[in-house]
C-alpha positions as a Markdown table, in Angstrom:
| # | Residue | x | y | z |
|---|---|---|---|---|
| 1 | Met | -58.2 | 136.3 | 98.2 |
| 2 | Ser | -58.5 | 132.8 | 99.8 |
| 3 | Val | -56.3 | 131.7 | 102.6 |
| 4 | Gln | -54.8 | 129.0 | 100.4 |
| 5 | Val | -54.0 | 131.4 | 97.6 |
| 6 | Glu | -52.3 | 133.8 | 100.1 |
| 7 | Ala | -50.3 | 130.9 | 101.5 |
| 8 | Asp | -49.1 | 129.9 | 98.0 |
| 9 | Ile | -48.0 | 133.5 | 97.4 |
| 10 | Met | -46.1 | 133.6 | 100.6 |
| 11 | Glu | -44.4 | 130.3 | 99.8 |
| 12 | Asp | -43.4 | 131.5 | 96.3 |
| 13 | Leu | -42.0 | 134.8 | 97.7 |
| 14 | Phe | -39.8 | 132.8 | 100.1 |
| 15 | Val | -38.7 | 130.1 | 97.6 |
| 16 | Asn | -38.2 | 132.3 | 94.5 |
| 17 | Glu | -37.7 | 135.9 | 95.8 |
| 18 | Asp | -35.5 | 135.3 | 98.9 |
| 19 | Ala | -38.0 | 136.8 | 101.3 |
| 20 | Leu | -36.0 | 135.0 | 104.0 |
| 21 | Gly | -33.1 | 137.2 | 103.2 |
| 22 | Leu | -35.3 | 140.2 | 103.9 |
| 23 | Val | -36.4 | 138.7 | 107.2 |
| 24 | Glu | -32.7 | 138.4 | 108.2 |
| 25 | Gly | -32.1 | 142.0 | 107.2 |
| 26 | Ile | -35.0 | 143.3 | 109.3 |
| 27 | Ala | -33.9 | 141.1 | 112.2 |
| 28 | Arg | -30.4 | 142.6 | 112.1 |
| 29 | Ile | -30.8 | 146.2 | 111.3 |
| 30 | Gly | -34.5 | 146.8 | 111.7 |
| 31 | Tyr | -37.3 | 147.7 | 109.3 |
| 32 | Leu | -36.4 | 150.5 | 106.9 |
| 33 | Ser | -39.4 | 152.7 | 106.1 |
| 34 | His | -37.9 | 154.8 | 103.3 |
| 35 | Glu | -39.8 | 152.6 | 100.8 |
| 36 | Val | -43.3 | 151.6 | 101.8 |
| 37 | Pro | -45.7 | 149.1 | 100.2 |
| 38 | Ile | -48.3 | 150.5 | 97.7 |
| 39 | Val | -51.9 | 149.2 | 98.1 |
| 40 | Val | -55.2 | 149.5 | 96.4 |
| 41 | Lys | -58.6 | 149.3 | 98.2 |
| 42 | Leu | -60.8 | 146.7 | 96.6 |
| 43 | Arg | -64.1 | 145.5 | 98.1 |
| 44 | Gly | -63.2 | 146.9 | 101.4 |
| 45 | Lys | -59.8 | 145.3 | 101.6 |
| 46 | Tyr | -56.3 | 146.6 | 100.9 |
| 47 | Ile | -54.5 | 144.6 | 98.2 |
| 48 | Val | -50.7 | 145.0 | 98.0 |
| 49 | Val | -49.6 | 145.8 | 94.5 |
| 50 | Glu | -46.0 | 146.8 | 95.3 |
| 51 | Gly | -43.9 | 145.5 | 98.2 |
| 52 | Asn | -45.3 | 142.0 | 98.5 |
| 53 | Arg | -41.9 | 140.6 | 99.5 |
| 54 | Arg | -41.7 | 143.1 | 102.4 |
| 55 | Val | -45.2 | 142.4 | 103.5 |
| 56 | Ala | -44.6 | 138.6 | 103.3 |
| 57 | Ala | -41.5 | 138.9 | 105.4 |
| 58 | Leu | -43.3 | 141.0 | 108.1 |
| 59 | Lys | -46.2 | 138.6 | 108.2 |
| 60 | Ala | -43.8 | 135.7 | 108.6 |
| 61 | Ile | -42.0 | 137.5 | 111.5 |
| 62 | Gln | -45.4 | 137.8 | 113.3 |
| 63 | Asn | -46.4 | 134.2 | 112.5 |
| 64 | Pro | -43.6 | 131.8 | 111.2 |
| 65 | Met | -46.2 | 129.1 | 110.7 |
| 66 | Leu | -47.3 | 130.9 | 107.6 |
| 67 | Val | -44.2 | 129.5 | 105.8 |
| 68 | Pro | -43.9 | 125.9 | 107.0 |
| 69 | Glu | -40.7 | 125.2 | 105.0 |
| 70 | Phe | -39.0 | 128.2 | 106.6 |
| 71 | Gln | -40.7 | 128.2 | 110.0 |
| 72 | Ala | -37.7 | 127.3 | 112.2 |
| 73 | Arg | -35.4 | 129.8 | 110.5 |
| 74 | Val | -37.9 | 132.6 | 110.6 |
| 75 | Ala | -38.7 | 131.9 | 114.3 |
| 76 | Thr | -35.0 | 131.9 | 115.2 |
| 77 | Leu | -34.5 | 135.2 | 113.5 |
| 78 | Ala | -37.6 | 136.8 | 115.0 |
| 79 | Lys | -36.9 | 135.6 | 118.5 |
| 80 | Gly | -34.2 | 138.2 | 119.1 |
| 81 | Met | -36.2 | 141.1 | 117.7 |
| 82 | Arg | -37.2 | 143.6 | 120.4 |
| 83 | Asp | -39.6 | 145.6 | 118.1 |
| 84 | Lys | -41.4 | 142.6 | 116.7 |
| 85 | Lys | -44.9 | 143.7 | 117.9 |
| 86 | Ala | -44.3 | 147.2 | 116.6 |
| 87 | Leu | -44.1 | 145.7 | 113.1 |
| 88 | Ala | -47.6 | 144.2 | 113.3 |
| 89 | Ala | -48.9 | 147.4 | 111.7 |
| 90 | Ile | -46.9 | 149.4 | 109.1 |
| 91 | Asp | -47.5 | 152.5 | 106.9 |
| 92 | Val | -48.5 | 152.0 | 103.3 |
| 93 | Lys | -49.3 | 154.3 | 100.4 |
| 94 | Val | -52.9 | 154.0 | 99.1 |
| 95 | Ala | -53.3 | 154.5 | 95.4 |
| 96 | Pro | -56.6 | 155.9 | 94.2 |
| 97 | Asn | -57.0 | 153.1 | 91.7 |
| 98 | Arg | -55.1 | 150.3 | 90.0 |
| 99 | Ser | -54.3 | 152.4 | 86.9 |
| 100 | Gln | -52.5 | 155.1 | 89.0 |
| 101 | Ala | -50.8 | 152.4 | 91.1 |
| 102 | Asp | -49.4 | 150.8 | 87.9 |
| 103 | Gln | -48.1 | 154.2 | 86.8 |
| 104 | Leu | -46.2 | 154.6 | 90.1 |
| 105 | Ile | -44.9 | 151.1 | 90.0 |
| 106 | Ala | -43.6 | 151.5 | 86.4 |
| 107 | Ala | -41.9 | 154.8 | 87.4 |
| 108 | Leu | -40.2 | 153.1 | 90.4 |
| 109 | His | -38.9 | 150.2 | 88.3 |
| 110 | Thr | -37.9 | 151.8 | 85.1 |
| 111 | Ser | -36.7 | 155.3 | 85.8 |
| 112 | Asn | -33.6 | 154.4 | 87.8 |
| 113 | Gln | -34.1 | 157.3 | 90.1 |
| 114 | Arg | -31.6 | 155.8 | 92.5 |
| 115 | Arg | -28.2 | 155.4 | 90.8 |
| 116 | Pro | -26.3 | 152.3 | 92.0 |
| 117 | Trp | -22.9 | 152.9 | 93.4 |
| 118 | Ser | -19.9 | 151.9 | 91.3 |
| 119 | Pro | -17.2 | 149.7 | 92.8 |
| 120 | Ala | -15.1 | 152.8 | 93.3 |
| 121 | Arg | -17.9 | 154.6 | 95.1 |
| 122 | Gln | -18.5 | 151.5 | 97.3 |
| 123 | Ala | -14.9 | 151.3 | 98.3 |
| 124 | Ala | -14.7 | 155.1 | 98.8 |
| 125 | Phe | -17.6 | 155.0 | 101.2 |
| 126 | Phe | -15.9 | 152.6 | 103.6 |
| 127 | Gln | -12.6 | 154.3 | 103.2 |
| 128 | Ala | -14.3 | 157.5 | 104.3 |
| 129 | Gln | -15.6 | 155.7 | 107.4 |
| 130 | Ile | -12.1 | 154.5 | 108.3 |
| 131 | Asp | -10.6 | 158.0 | 107.6 |
| 132 | Ala | -13.2 | 159.4 | 110.0 |
| 133 | Gly | -11.8 | 157.2 | 112.8 |
| 134 | Lys | -14.1 | 154.2 | 112.7 |
| 135 | Lys | -12.4 | 150.9 | 113.4 |
| 136 | Tyr | -12.8 | 147.9 | 111.0 |
| 137 | Gln | -14.6 | 145.9 | 113.7 |
| 138 | Asp | -17.0 | 148.8 | 114.3 |
| 139 | Leu | -17.9 | 148.7 | 110.6 |
| 140 | Leu | -18.6 | 145.0 | 110.7 |
| 141 | Thr | -21.0 | 145.5 | 113.6 |
| 142 | Arg | -22.5 | 148.7 | 112.1 |
| 143 | Tyr | -23.3 | 147.1 | 108.7 |
| 144 | Pro | -24.1 | 143.4 | 109.4 |
| 145 | Thr | -25.8 | 142.8 | 106.1 |
| 146 | Val | -23.1 | 144.4 | 104.0 |
| 147 | Asp | -19.9 | 142.6 | 102.8 |
| 148 | Val | -17.8 | 145.1 | 104.7 |
| 149 | Arg | -14.6 | 143.0 | 104.5 |
| 150 | Arg | -14.7 | 143.0 | 100.7 |
| 151 | Phe | -15.3 | 146.7 | 100.4 |
| 152 | Val | -12.6 | 147.6 | 102.9 |
| 153 | Tyr | -10.2 | 145.4 | 101.0 |
| 154 | Arg | -11.2 | 147.0 | 97.8 |
| 155 | Ser | -10.5 | 150.4 | 99.3 |
| 156 | His | -7.1 | 149.3 | 100.4 |
| 157 | Met | -6.3 | 147.9 | 97.0 |
| 158 | Val | -7.4 | 150.9 | 95.1 |
| 159 | Asn | -5.3 | 153.1 | 97.3 |
| 160 | Leu | -2.3 | 150.8 | 97.0 |
| 161 | Phe | -2.4 | 150.9 | 93.2 |
| 162 | Lys | -2.8 | 154.7 | 93.2 |
| 163 | Ser | 0.1 | 155.1 | 95.6 |
| 164 | Val | 2.6 | 153.5 | 93.2 |
| 165 | Pro | 5.3 | 155.9 | 91.9 |
| 166 | Tyr | 4.7 | 155.2 | 88.2 |
| 167 | Ala | 7.6 | 156.3 | 86.0 |
| 168 | Asp | 5.4 | 156.9 | 83.0 |
| 169 | Pro | 3.5 | 160.2 | 83.3 |
| 170 | Ala | 0.8 | 158.8 | 81.0 |
| 171 | Leu | -0.1 | 156.3 | 83.7 |
| 172 | Val | -0.2 | 159.0 | 86.4 |
| 173 | Asp | -2.7 | 160.9 | 84.2 |
| 174 | Phe | -4.7 | 157.7 | 83.6 |
| 175 | Leu | -5.2 | 157.3 | 87.4 |
| 176 | Gly | -7.1 | 160.6 | 87.4 |
| 177 | Ser | -9.3 | 159.8 | 84.5 |
| 178 | Lys | -12.9 | 158.5 | 84.3 |
| 179 | Thr | -11.7 | 155.5 | 82.3 |
| 180 | Trp | -9.6 | 154.4 | 85.4 |
| 181 | Lys | -12.7 | 154.7 | 87.6 |
| 182 | Arg | -14.8 | 152.8 | 85.1 |
| 183 | Gly | -12.2 | 150.1 | 84.9 |
| 184 | Leu | -12.0 | 149.3 | 88.6 |
| 185 | Ser | -14.4 | 146.4 | 88.2 |
| 186 | Ala | -11.7 | 144.8 | 86.0 |
| 187 | Leu | -9.0 | 145.7 | 88.5 |
| 188 | Ala | -11.1 | 144.0 | 91.2 |
| 189 | Arg | -11.2 | 140.8 | 89.2 |
| 190 | Val | -7.5 | 140.8 | 89.3 |
| 191 | Phe | -6.8 | 141.6 | 93.0 |
| 192 | Glu | -9.7 | 139.5 | 94.3 |
| 193 | Ser | -8.5 | 136.4 | 92.5 |
| 194 | Arg | -6.7 | 133.6 | 94.4 |
| 195 | Glu | -3.9 | 133.6 | 91.8 |
| 196 | Phe | -3.1 | 137.2 | 92.4 |
| 197 | Ser | -3.1 | 136.7 | 96.2 |
| 198 | Asp | -0.8 | 133.7 | 95.9 |
| 199 | Ile | 1.7 | 135.6 | 93.7 |
| 200 | Thr | 1.7 | 138.8 | 95.9 |
| 201 | Gly | 0.9 | 137.4 | 99.3 |
| 202 | Leu | -1.6 | 140.1 | 99.7 |
| 203 | Lys | -4.1 | 139.5 | 102.5 |
| 204 | Met | -6.1 | 141.5 | 105.1 |
| 205 | Asp | -6.2 | 140.5 | 108.8 |
| 206 | Asp | -9.1 | 140.7 | 111.3 |
| 207 | Lys | -8.2 | 144.3 | 112.1 |
| 208 | Gly | -8.5 | 145.4 | 108.5 |
| 209 | Asn | -4.7 | 145.7 | 107.9 |
| 210 | Val | -3.3 | 144.6 | 104.6 |
| 211 | Thr | 0.1 | 143.0 | 104.1 |
| 212 | Lys | 2.0 | 141.5 | 101.2 |
| 213 | Thr | 5.0 | 139.2 | 100.8 |
| 214 | Val | 6.5 | 140.8 | 97.6 |
| 215 | Ser | 8.7 | 143.8 | 97.9 |
| 216 | Asp | 7.5 | 147.3 | 97.1 |
| 217 | Asp | 9.6 | 147.4 | 93.9 |
| 218 | Thr | 8.2 | 144.1 | 92.8 |
| 219 | Phe | 4.6 | 145.2 | 93.5 |
| 220 | Asn | 5.2 | 148.5 | 91.7 |
| 221 | Glu | 6.4 | 146.6 | 88.6 |
| 222 | Met | 3.3 | 144.4 | 88.8 |
| 223 | Ala | 1.0 | 147.4 | 89.2 |
| 224 | Thr | 2.6 | 149.1 | 86.2 |
| 225 | Thr | 1.9 | 146.1 | 84.1 |
| 226 | Ile | -1.7 | 145.9 | 85.2 |
| 227 | Val | -2.5 | 149.7 | 85.0 |
| 228 | Arg | -0.8 | 149.9 | 81.5 |
| 229 | Gly | -3.0 | 147.0 | 80.4 |
| 230 | Met | -6.1 | 148.9 | 81.7 |
| 231 | Met | -5.0 | 152.1 | 79.9 |
| 232 | Asp | -4.3 | 150.2 | 76.6 |
| 233 | Gly | -7.7 | 148.6 | 76.9 |
| 234 | Asn | -6.7 | 144.9 | 76.9 |
| 235 | Ile | -7.4 | 144.5 | 80.6 |
| 236 | Asn | -11.2 | 144.9 | 81.0 |
| 237 | Thr | -14.2 | 142.9 | 82.3 |
| 238 | Arg | -14.7 | 141.4 | 78.8 |
| 239 | Ala | -11.1 | 140.1 | 78.5 |
| 240 | Leu | -11.1 | 139.0 | 82.2 |
| 241 | Asn | -14.5 | 137.4 | 82.0 |
| 242 | Ser | -13.2 | 134.3 | 83.8 |
| 243 | Val | -10.0 | 133.2 | 85.6 |
| 244 | Arg | -9.7 | 130.7 | 82.8 |
| 245 | Ser | -9.8 | 133.3 | 80.0 |
| 246 | Pro | -6.6 | 133.5 | 77.9 |
| 247 | Arg | -5.9 | 137.2 | 78.9 |
| 248 | Phe | -6.3 | 136.4 | 82.6 |
| 249 | Gln | -3.9 | 133.5 | 82.4 |
| 250 | Gln | -1.5 | 135.5 | 80.3 |
| 251 | Leu | -1.5 | 138.3 | 82.9 |
| 252 | Met | -0.9 | 135.9 | 85.8 |
| 253 | Thr | 2.0 | 134.4 | 83.8 |
| 254 | Glu | 3.5 | 137.9 | 83.4 |
| 255 | Leu | 3.0 | 138.7 | 87.1 |
| 256 | Arg | 4.7 | 135.4 | 88.1 |
| 257 | Ser | 7.7 | 136.2 | 85.9 |
| 258 | Ile | 8.0 | 139.6 | 87.7 |
| 259 | Ala | 7.7 | 138.0 | 91.2 |
| 260 | Ser | 10.2 | 135.3 | 90.4 |
| 261 | Pro | 12.3 | 136.4 | 87.4 |
| 262 | Ala | 14.6 | 133.8 | 85.8 |
| 263 | Pro | 18.3 | 134.3 | 86.7 |
| 264 | Ala | 20.2 | 136.4 | 84.2 |
| 265 | Pro | 22.8 | 134.5 | 82.1 |
| 266 | Arg | 26.4 | 135.2 | 82.8 |
| 267 | Thr | 27.8 | 137.7 | 80.2 |
| 268 | Ser | 31.4 | 136.5 | 80.5 |
| 269 | Pro | 33.4 | 133.7 | 82.1 |
| 270 | Pro | 35.0 | 134.4 | 85.4 |
| 271 | Ser | 38.5 | 136.0 | 85.1 |
| 272 | Ser | 41.3 | 135.0 | 87.3 |
| 273 | Gly | 43.6 | 137.9 | 86.3 |
| 274 | Lys | 43.5 | 141.6 | 85.7 |
| 275 | Gly | 42.2 | 143.1 | 82.6 |
| 276 | Thr | 39.2 | 142.2 | 80.5 |
| 277 | Thr | 38.2 | 139.2 | 78.4 |
| 278 | Ser | 37.7 | 139.3 | 74.7 |
| 279 | Gly | 36.4 | 137.2 | 71.9 |
| 280 | Ser | 32.8 | 135.8 | 72.1 |
| 281 | Thr | 31.9 | 138.2 | 74.9 |
| 282 | Gly | 32.2 | 141.2 | 72.6 |
| 283 | Gly | 34.4 | 143.1 | 75.0 |
| 284 | Ala | 33.4 | 145.0 | 78.1 |
| 285 | Gly | 29.7 | 145.4 | 78.3 |
| 286 | Gly | 29.1 | 142.6 | 75.7 |
| 287 | Thr | 26.1 | 140.4 | 75.7 |
| 288 | Gly | 27.9 | 137.1 | 75.8 |
| 289 | Arg | 26.9 | 136.2 | 72.3 |
| 290 | Ser | 28.4 | 137.4 | 69.1 |
| 291 | Gly | 26.2 | 139.8 | 67.1 |
| 292 | Ala | 23.6 | 140.1 | 69.9 |
| 293 | Thr | 22.3 | 143.6 | 70.6 |
| 294 | Lys | 20.1 | 145.2 | 73.2 |
| 295 | Pro | 16.6 | 146.3 | 72.2 |
| 296 | Gly | 16.7 | 149.9 | 70.9 |
| 297 | Thr | 20.4 | 149.8 | 69.8 |
| 298 | Ser | 21.9 | 149.6 | 66.3 |
| 299 | Gly | 24.3 | 146.7 | 67.1 |
| 300 | Lys | 27.3 | 149.1 | 67.0 |
| 301 | Gly | 26.9 | 150.5 | 70.5 |
| 302 | Gly | 25.3 | 153.8 | 69.3 |
| 303 | Thr | 21.8 | 155.1 | 69.2 |
| 304 | Pro | 19.9 | 154.3 | 66.0 |
| 305 | Pro | 19.0 | 157.3 | 63.8 |
| 306 | Gly | 15.8 | 159.0 | 65.0 |
| 307 | Ser | 15.9 | 157.2 | 68.4 |
| 308 | Pro | 15.8 | 159.3 | 71.6 |
| 309 | Gly | 18.9 | 159.1 | 73.7 |
| 310 | Gly | 19.0 | 158.6 | 77.4 |
| 311 | Ala | 21.1 | 160.3 | 80.0 |
| 312 | Gly | 24.8 | 160.6 | 78.9 |
| 313 | Gly | 23.8 | 159.8 | 75.3 |
| 314 | Lys | 23.0 | 156.1 | 76.2 |
| 315 | Pro | 20.3 | 154.5 | 74.1 |
| 316 | Ile | 16.9 | 153.9 | 75.7 |
| 317 | Ser | 15.9 | 150.3 | 75.8 |
| 318 | Val | 12.4 | 149.6 | 74.3 |
| 319 | Ala | 10.5 | 146.7 | 75.9 |
| 320 | Lys | 9.4 | 144.2 | 73.2 |
| 321 | Gln | 6.1 | 142.5 | 73.1 |
| 322 | Arg | 6.3 | 139.1 | 74.8 |
| 323 | Tyr | 2.8 | 137.6 | 74.6 |
| 324 | Leu | 0.2 | 137.2 | 71.8 |
| 325 | Gln | -3.0 | 139.3 | 72.2 |
| 326 | Leu | -5.7 | 136.6 | 72.4 |
| 327 | Glu | -8.2 | 138.2 | 74.8 |
| 328 | His | -10.7 | 138.9 | 72.0 |
| 329 | Leu | -11.0 | 135.2 | 71.0 |
| 330 | Lys | -13.6 | 133.2 | 72.9 |
| 331 | Val | -13.9 | 129.5 | 71.9 |
| 332 | Pro | -17.6 | 128.6 | 71.2 |
| 333 | Gln | -19.1 | 126.0 | 73.5 |
| 334 | Ala | -19.8 | 123.8 | 70.5 |
| 335 | Tyr | -16.1 | 123.4 | 69.8 |
| 336 | Pro | -14.0 | 120.7 | 71.5 |
| 337 | Arg | -12.5 | 121.6 | 74.9 |
| 338 | Ala | -9.0 | 121.0 | 73.4 |
| 339 | Leu | -9.2 | 124.3 | 71.5 |
| 340 | Thr | -9.9 | 126.2 | 74.7 |
| 341 | Lys | -6.8 | 124.6 | 76.3 |
| 342 | His | -4.7 | 125.2 | 73.3 |
| 343 | Leu | -5.5 | 128.9 | 73.2 |
| 344 | Gly | -5.0 | 129.2 | 76.9 |
| 345 | Glu | -1.5 | 127.6 | 76.6 |
| 346 | Leu | -0.7 | 129.8 | 73.6 |
| 347 | Ser | -1.5 | 132.9 | 75.6 |
| 348 | Glu | 1.1 | 131.9 | 78.2 |
| 349 | Ile | 4.0 | 131.4 | 75.9 |
| 350 | Asp | 6.7 | 134.0 | 76.1 |
| 351 | Val | 7.2 | 134.5 | 72.4 |
| 352 | Gln | 10.6 | 136.3 | 72.9 |
| 353 | Lys | 11.9 | 133.2 | 74.6 |
| 354 | Leu | 10.0 | 130.4 | 72.8 |
| 355 | Pro | 9.1 | 131.6 | 69.3 |
| 356 | Asn | 9.2 | 128.2 | 67.7 |
| 357 | Ala | 6.9 | 126.7 | 70.4 |
| 358 | Ala | 4.5 | 129.5 | 69.8 |
| 359 | Phe | 4.7 | 129.0 | 66.0 |
| 360 | Leu | 4.0 | 125.2 | 66.4 |
| 361 | Leu | 1.0 | 125.8 | 68.6 |
| 362 | Met | -0.4 | 128.5 | 66.2 |
| 363 | Arg | -0.4 | 125.9 | 63.4 |
| 364 | Ala | -2.3 | 123.4 | 65.6 |
| 365 | Val | -4.8 | 126.1 | 66.7 |
| 366 | Leu | -5.4 | 127.2 | 63.1 |
| 367 | Glu | -5.9 | 123.7 | 61.7 |
| 368 | Lys | -8.1 | 122.5 | 64.6 |
| 369 | Ser | -10.2 | 125.7 | 64.6 |
| 370 | Ile | -11.0 | 125.3 | 60.9 |
| 371 | Lys | -12.0 | 121.6 | 61.5 |
| 372 | Ala | -14.2 | 122.6 | 64.5 |
| 373 | Tyr | -15.8 | 125.4 | 62.4 |
| 374 | Ala | -16.6 | 122.9 | 59.6 |
| 375 | Glu | -17.8 | 120.3 | 62.0 |
| 376 | Val | -20.3 | 122.7 | 63.6 |
| 377 | Lys | -21.6 | 123.4 | 60.0 |
| 378 | Asn | -21.9 | 119.7 | 59.4 |
| 379 | Val | -19.2 | 119.7 | 56.7 |
| 380 | Asp | -16.8 | 116.8 | 56.1 |
| 381 | Ile | -13.6 | 118.5 | 54.8 |
| 382 | Lys | -12.2 | 115.2 | 53.7 |
| 383 | Ala | -15.2 | 114.5 | 51.4 |
| 384 | Thr | -15.0 | 118.0 | 49.8 |
| 385 | Ser | -11.2 | 117.9 | 49.2 |
| 386 | Asn | -10.7 | 114.3 | 48.1 |
| 387 | Ala | -7.9 | 114.1 | 50.7 |
| 388 | Lys | -6.1 | 110.8 | 50.9 |
| 389 | Gly | -5.6 | 109.8 | 54.5 |
| 390 | Arg | -6.0 | 112.4 | 57.2 |
| 391 | Val | -7.1 | 116.0 | 56.5 |
| 392 | Gln | -4.1 | 118.3 | 56.6 |
| 393 | Leu | -3.8 | 122.0 | 57.1 |
| 394 | Ser | -3.7 | 122.6 | 53.3 |
| 395 | His | -7.0 | 120.8 | 52.8 |
| 396 | Ala | -8.6 | 122.7 | 55.6 |
| 397 | Leu | -7.4 | 126.1 | 54.2 |
| 398 | Lys | -8.6 | 125.2 | 50.7 |
| 399 | Trp | -12.0 | 124.3 | 52.0 |
| 400 | Leu | -12.2 | 127.5 | 54.1 |
| 401 | Leu | -11.2 | 129.6 | 51.1 |
| 402 | Glu | -14.1 | 128.2 | 49.0 |
| 403 | His | -16.4 | 128.5 | 52.0 |
| 404 | Val | -15.8 | 132.3 | 52.5 |
| 405 | Arg | -16.2 | 132.8 | 48.8 |
| 406 | Thr | -19.6 | 131.2 | 48.7 |
| 407 | Ser | -20.8 | 132.6 | 52.1 |
| 408 | Gly | -20.0 | 136.2 | 51.2 |
| 409 | Ala | -17.2 | 136.8 | 53.7 |
| 410 | Asn | -15.1 | 138.3 | 50.9 |
| 411 | Thr | -12.8 | 140.3 | 53.2 |
| 412 | Leu | -11.2 | 137.0 | 54.2 |
| 413 | Ile | -10.3 | 135.8 | 50.7 |
| 414 | Gln | -7.1 | 137.7 | 50.5 |
| 415 | Pro | -5.8 | 136.9 | 54.0 |
| 416 | Ile | -6.4 | 133.2 | 53.4 |
| 417 | Glu | -4.8 | 133.4 | 49.9 |
| 418 | Lys | -1.8 | 135.3 | 51.3 |
| 419 | Leu | -1.5 | 132.6 | 54.0 |
| 420 | Arg | -1.6 | 129.8 | 51.4 |
| 421 | Ser | 0.8 | 131.4 | 48.9 |
| 422 | Gly | 3.3 | 133.1 | 51.1 |
| 423 | Lys | 4.2 | 135.4 | 48.2 |
| 424 | Ile | 4.3 | 138.5 | 50.4 |
| 425 | Val | 6.0 | 137.2 | 53.5 |
| 426 | Tyr | 7.3 | 133.6 | 53.6 |
| 427 | Ala | 7.2 | 133.4 | 57.4 |
| 428 | Ser | 3.4 | 134.1 | 57.2 |
| 429 | Ser | 2.7 | 131.3 | 54.9 |
| 430 | Thr | 1.2 | 127.8 | 55.1 |
| 431 | Asp | 4.6 | 126.4 | 53.9 |
| 432 | Ala | 6.3 | 128.0 | 56.9 |
| 433 | Leu | 3.7 | 126.5 | 59.3 |
| 434 | Asn | 4.3 | 123.1 | 57.8 |
| 435 | Ala | 8.1 | 123.6 | 57.8 |
| 436 | Val | 8.2 | 124.4 | 61.5 |
| 437 | Asn | 6.3 | 121.2 | 62.1 |
| 438 | His | 8.1 | 118.9 | 59.8 |
| 439 | Asn | 11.5 | 120.3 | 58.6 |
| 440 | His | 14.2 | 119.7 | 61.2 |
| 441 | His | 16.3 | 122.5 | 59.7 |
| 442 | Phe | 13.6 | 125.2 | 59.9 |
| 443 | Leu | 13.2 | 127.7 | 62.7 |
| 444 | Val | 11.7 | 131.2 | 63.2 |
| 445 | Asp | 12.5 | 134.2 | 65.4 |
| 446 | Pro | 10.1 | 136.2 | 67.7 |
| 447 | Asp | 9.3 | 138.8 | 65.0 |
| 448 | Glu | 8.3 | 136.1 | 62.5 |
| 449 | Ala | 6.1 | 134.5 | 65.1 |
| 450 | Phe | 4.3 | 137.8 | 65.8 |
| 451 | Ala | 4.0 | 138.4 | 62.1 |
| 452 | Met | 2.4 | 135.0 | 61.6 |
| 453 | Trp | -0.2 | 135.7 | 64.3 |
| 454 | Asp | -1.0 | 139.1 | 62.8 |
| 455 | Ser | -1.7 | 137.2 | 59.5 |
| 456 | Leu | -3.9 | 134.7 | 61.4 |
| 457 | Asp | -5.8 | 137.2 | 63.5 |
| 458 | Ser | -8.7 | 138.1 | 61.2 |
| 459 | Ile | -9.1 | 134.4 | 60.2 |
| 460 | Met | -9.2 | 133.3 | 63.8 |
| 461 | Arg | -11.8 | 136.0 | 64.6 |
| 462 | His | -14.0 | 134.5 | 61.9 |
| 463 | Leu | -13.5 | 130.9 | 63.0 |
| 464 | Met | -14.5 | 131.7 | 66.6 |
| 465 | Lys | -18.0 | 133.0 | 65.4 |
| 466 | Pro | -19.5 | 130.0 | 63.5 |
């Protein structure tokens, strides 16, 4: 091998394979000899066939001039090394021939004999070090090339979530399951995000101590929301693939509402005299609105038939779904950015509070998704529908129905026809979508909004995979 060829190889290893990072590691913690280079003897010379990066780093440490572009940095790192001369010669494994060397190399790179640590195992290692009496600063010094701060913080967070007194026994059991351990990567995406830190005030000081600004009760409620999402399967690395993903934004909205709940409305006007008020308040314990009932009650103050009763015969309130499940929808890059923004905003709408706003945005998302889907397929809906003026939702749905018929997506024919006709459920019809947008007398309730999204779900899944 010529000197110039060897120099080119050295340069490539430093530019493309981060050999400089290996120089830094050797300078900080020394040369680890548990894995040695593999060589083959050819024409009286030993040729490295495995471990070129290590050999390049060691050669550069002895003579930084071998890598001109990195010379100053390598020289600075090598200057503080006490055993620099001892690394001028290293142990290697000599393979009898190139064929046997290739077999060994293939085994090393394909058999995965060394199992990588999971996030839970990484955190557990450093927690064990702390439990053994080692100080946080000692760990930083002992492991200079490891992101100790991140792993110690992870350890604290995992312990914090596990220490919450969950009221639901199912959640307690979940924390002891393999699914919980496998889901810690998704949990880390939550607690390592800036948004979560801003909401909770969680931070770790230079001594490795973690503090938070929210109360224990508030954090416990947040943890319950997160862990339940993990158990239900809608909080995972796929759903939280980005801090901009609809599910991540929806989760942050839920956590903010827990941290800063809206003030509860007054249930009755202030009374200046003795006794109780009557009329629109519904009497003692009324809701402040005639006919309003609490979730899980029959409207007459009793427990509905078949419902479990609480202590003293009181009905158990059942928490209603508040947000649409959108984490499975990912807008294709070929679609306009407006759709991504629309879906993100839709995921943040509390449907129990703002059902009509959710309904309006559903209509916009559906119509624009169909148009984007057609556009990617180079179809002009206006030309196919003979629409006069702008293409409306009805035109878009008519084209989509014909498209799924000809493309073979027969399972979507009935959902689209149901949406267009509204013969089964009026609130899940195109007419209802148009009415909420145009008719100033028309409105929907939360249940109707959720029913509409259920009707749209399979159609939206298809439109997001052009």
